[in-house]
N, C-alpha and C positions, 0 to 999 in steps of 0.2 A: 172725212177733212182730203180723203184723193192723195196723204200723203204717205208718209214714215213718218211720225215722228218721235223724238224718244227727247224731253226735255234737258235740260236743269237748268240750275240763271246763280246766279251772285248772289251775296249773302246776299244786297243795297239791289236787286235788283223785284218786279215785276212786273202784272199783267192788271191793265184796266181798258176797257169801253167807254172812252176819251169822248164818242164823238157826242154826247147830251150835249158837253160843254159850251161849243160852238153850231150848235139846232141842227142834230143832225144823230143817225142812228143810222148803228151795221155793226154785226159783227154780230150778233148775238145767237144766232144760228147755231154759229162753229163754235159756240164760248157750252151751248147747250149737251157738245157734249161732253166736256171737262171740269164743272161747275156745279155742283147744287143748285138749287130756283134760288132758294132767300138768296145767294149771290151773287146770283146769274146777273137780278132783277135788282138787288143796288148796289152791282156796277154802270146798268145798263138807266136804271134812277140815275145817281147822281155821282157819275162818271170816276166810283171809288174805286181803290187799285188796289186789289189782292199783294200782299209784301209775301217776300221770295217766301216766309218760315211756315206762313203757311199753305201758300202754291205747298210747298211741303207736307205737310199737315194730313191737305185734304189727297193729297197723292196725283197731284197736277202732274209736278216736277218727278222727277227721279231722286234728282240728288241738288243742294247746296254745297256750295260752293265760296270763298274769299275771291274777290276779282283778279285775281292774281296768280289765282288753279282752272278757271273755266277753259279754259282756251285746251292750256293739254288734256286737262276731265274729258273735254268732248270732242280731240282727237283721241282720245283713248276709245271712243267711242268708235268712234267711225275707224281707223286701224282693227279693232274686236274684229268689227261687220265684211274688215275691205278682206279679213282675214279666210274667210269664211268662199264655201263657193257661188263665183258671180250670178249662177244660173240659180239656185237654189236661193238667193238671196233675191232675184229679181223676182221673181213665179212667189216667193213668200211675202214680198210686195204685194204681188197683184194678188194673190188671194186673202195678206186679209184686206183690202179696199172695199175686194168686191162681196164677202158676205157679213162688212159692218151693220148693211141694213136687210142682213136679210134675217129670216127666221132660225131656229138652233136647229134642227131639222135639214133645210136647206143650205147652211151654210156649211153643218159639218158633213155632211154629204161631200159638200162643192170642195173639200177639203181636204172629202178623205183620193174625190179627183183629183188633184192636183200633184195630192202623197203620190200616189199610182203615179204618175207621168215621172215625176224627181223620179222616183225607183228607180225609172228605169235609164237613168245620164250614166256614161260615166266618171262626174265626179258623184256624182250619188255612190256607186259601184271604189269608188279612190277611196269616200272615209271609211268605206264600212272596211277596205281592209286595212286603211293604217288606223280604225281603231283596232284589231284584233293583234295588228302588228307594234300598236305601242308608241306610234309614230306619228309625227305633224302629215298634212295630204298635205295630195300636189294636184290642184284643183287645173284645170285643164277647161272652166264655162262650158264641155256641153256635155 
């Protein structure tokens, strides 16, 4: 997908491929990464929208909330991510995107190379010190 997705939705949310309803097609390649074969075909050929409970059951969304809790849940996840080393977040996203279509062996090697790169940063050293000292790290972004 080329981006970092952590999907949550409200109980009245759904995902679909409505293009068929207006004489078009599209979105199947990206949706293939999320949906089982038969579900994707049903969506693409009929315009079926997968409801929130089914999205959760299939593991497509991390969590289903009420409409009123959706924004606060999303902001809590974003806040958690923002509390981490900015450099580590950037390199982790880059690595996840790069290895997505690699073989297991090539992906593992790439990830290990990136781990070695991250380990040399000031943020990594700070995170390790903070862990040992049982305190919150203070990241500097390098």
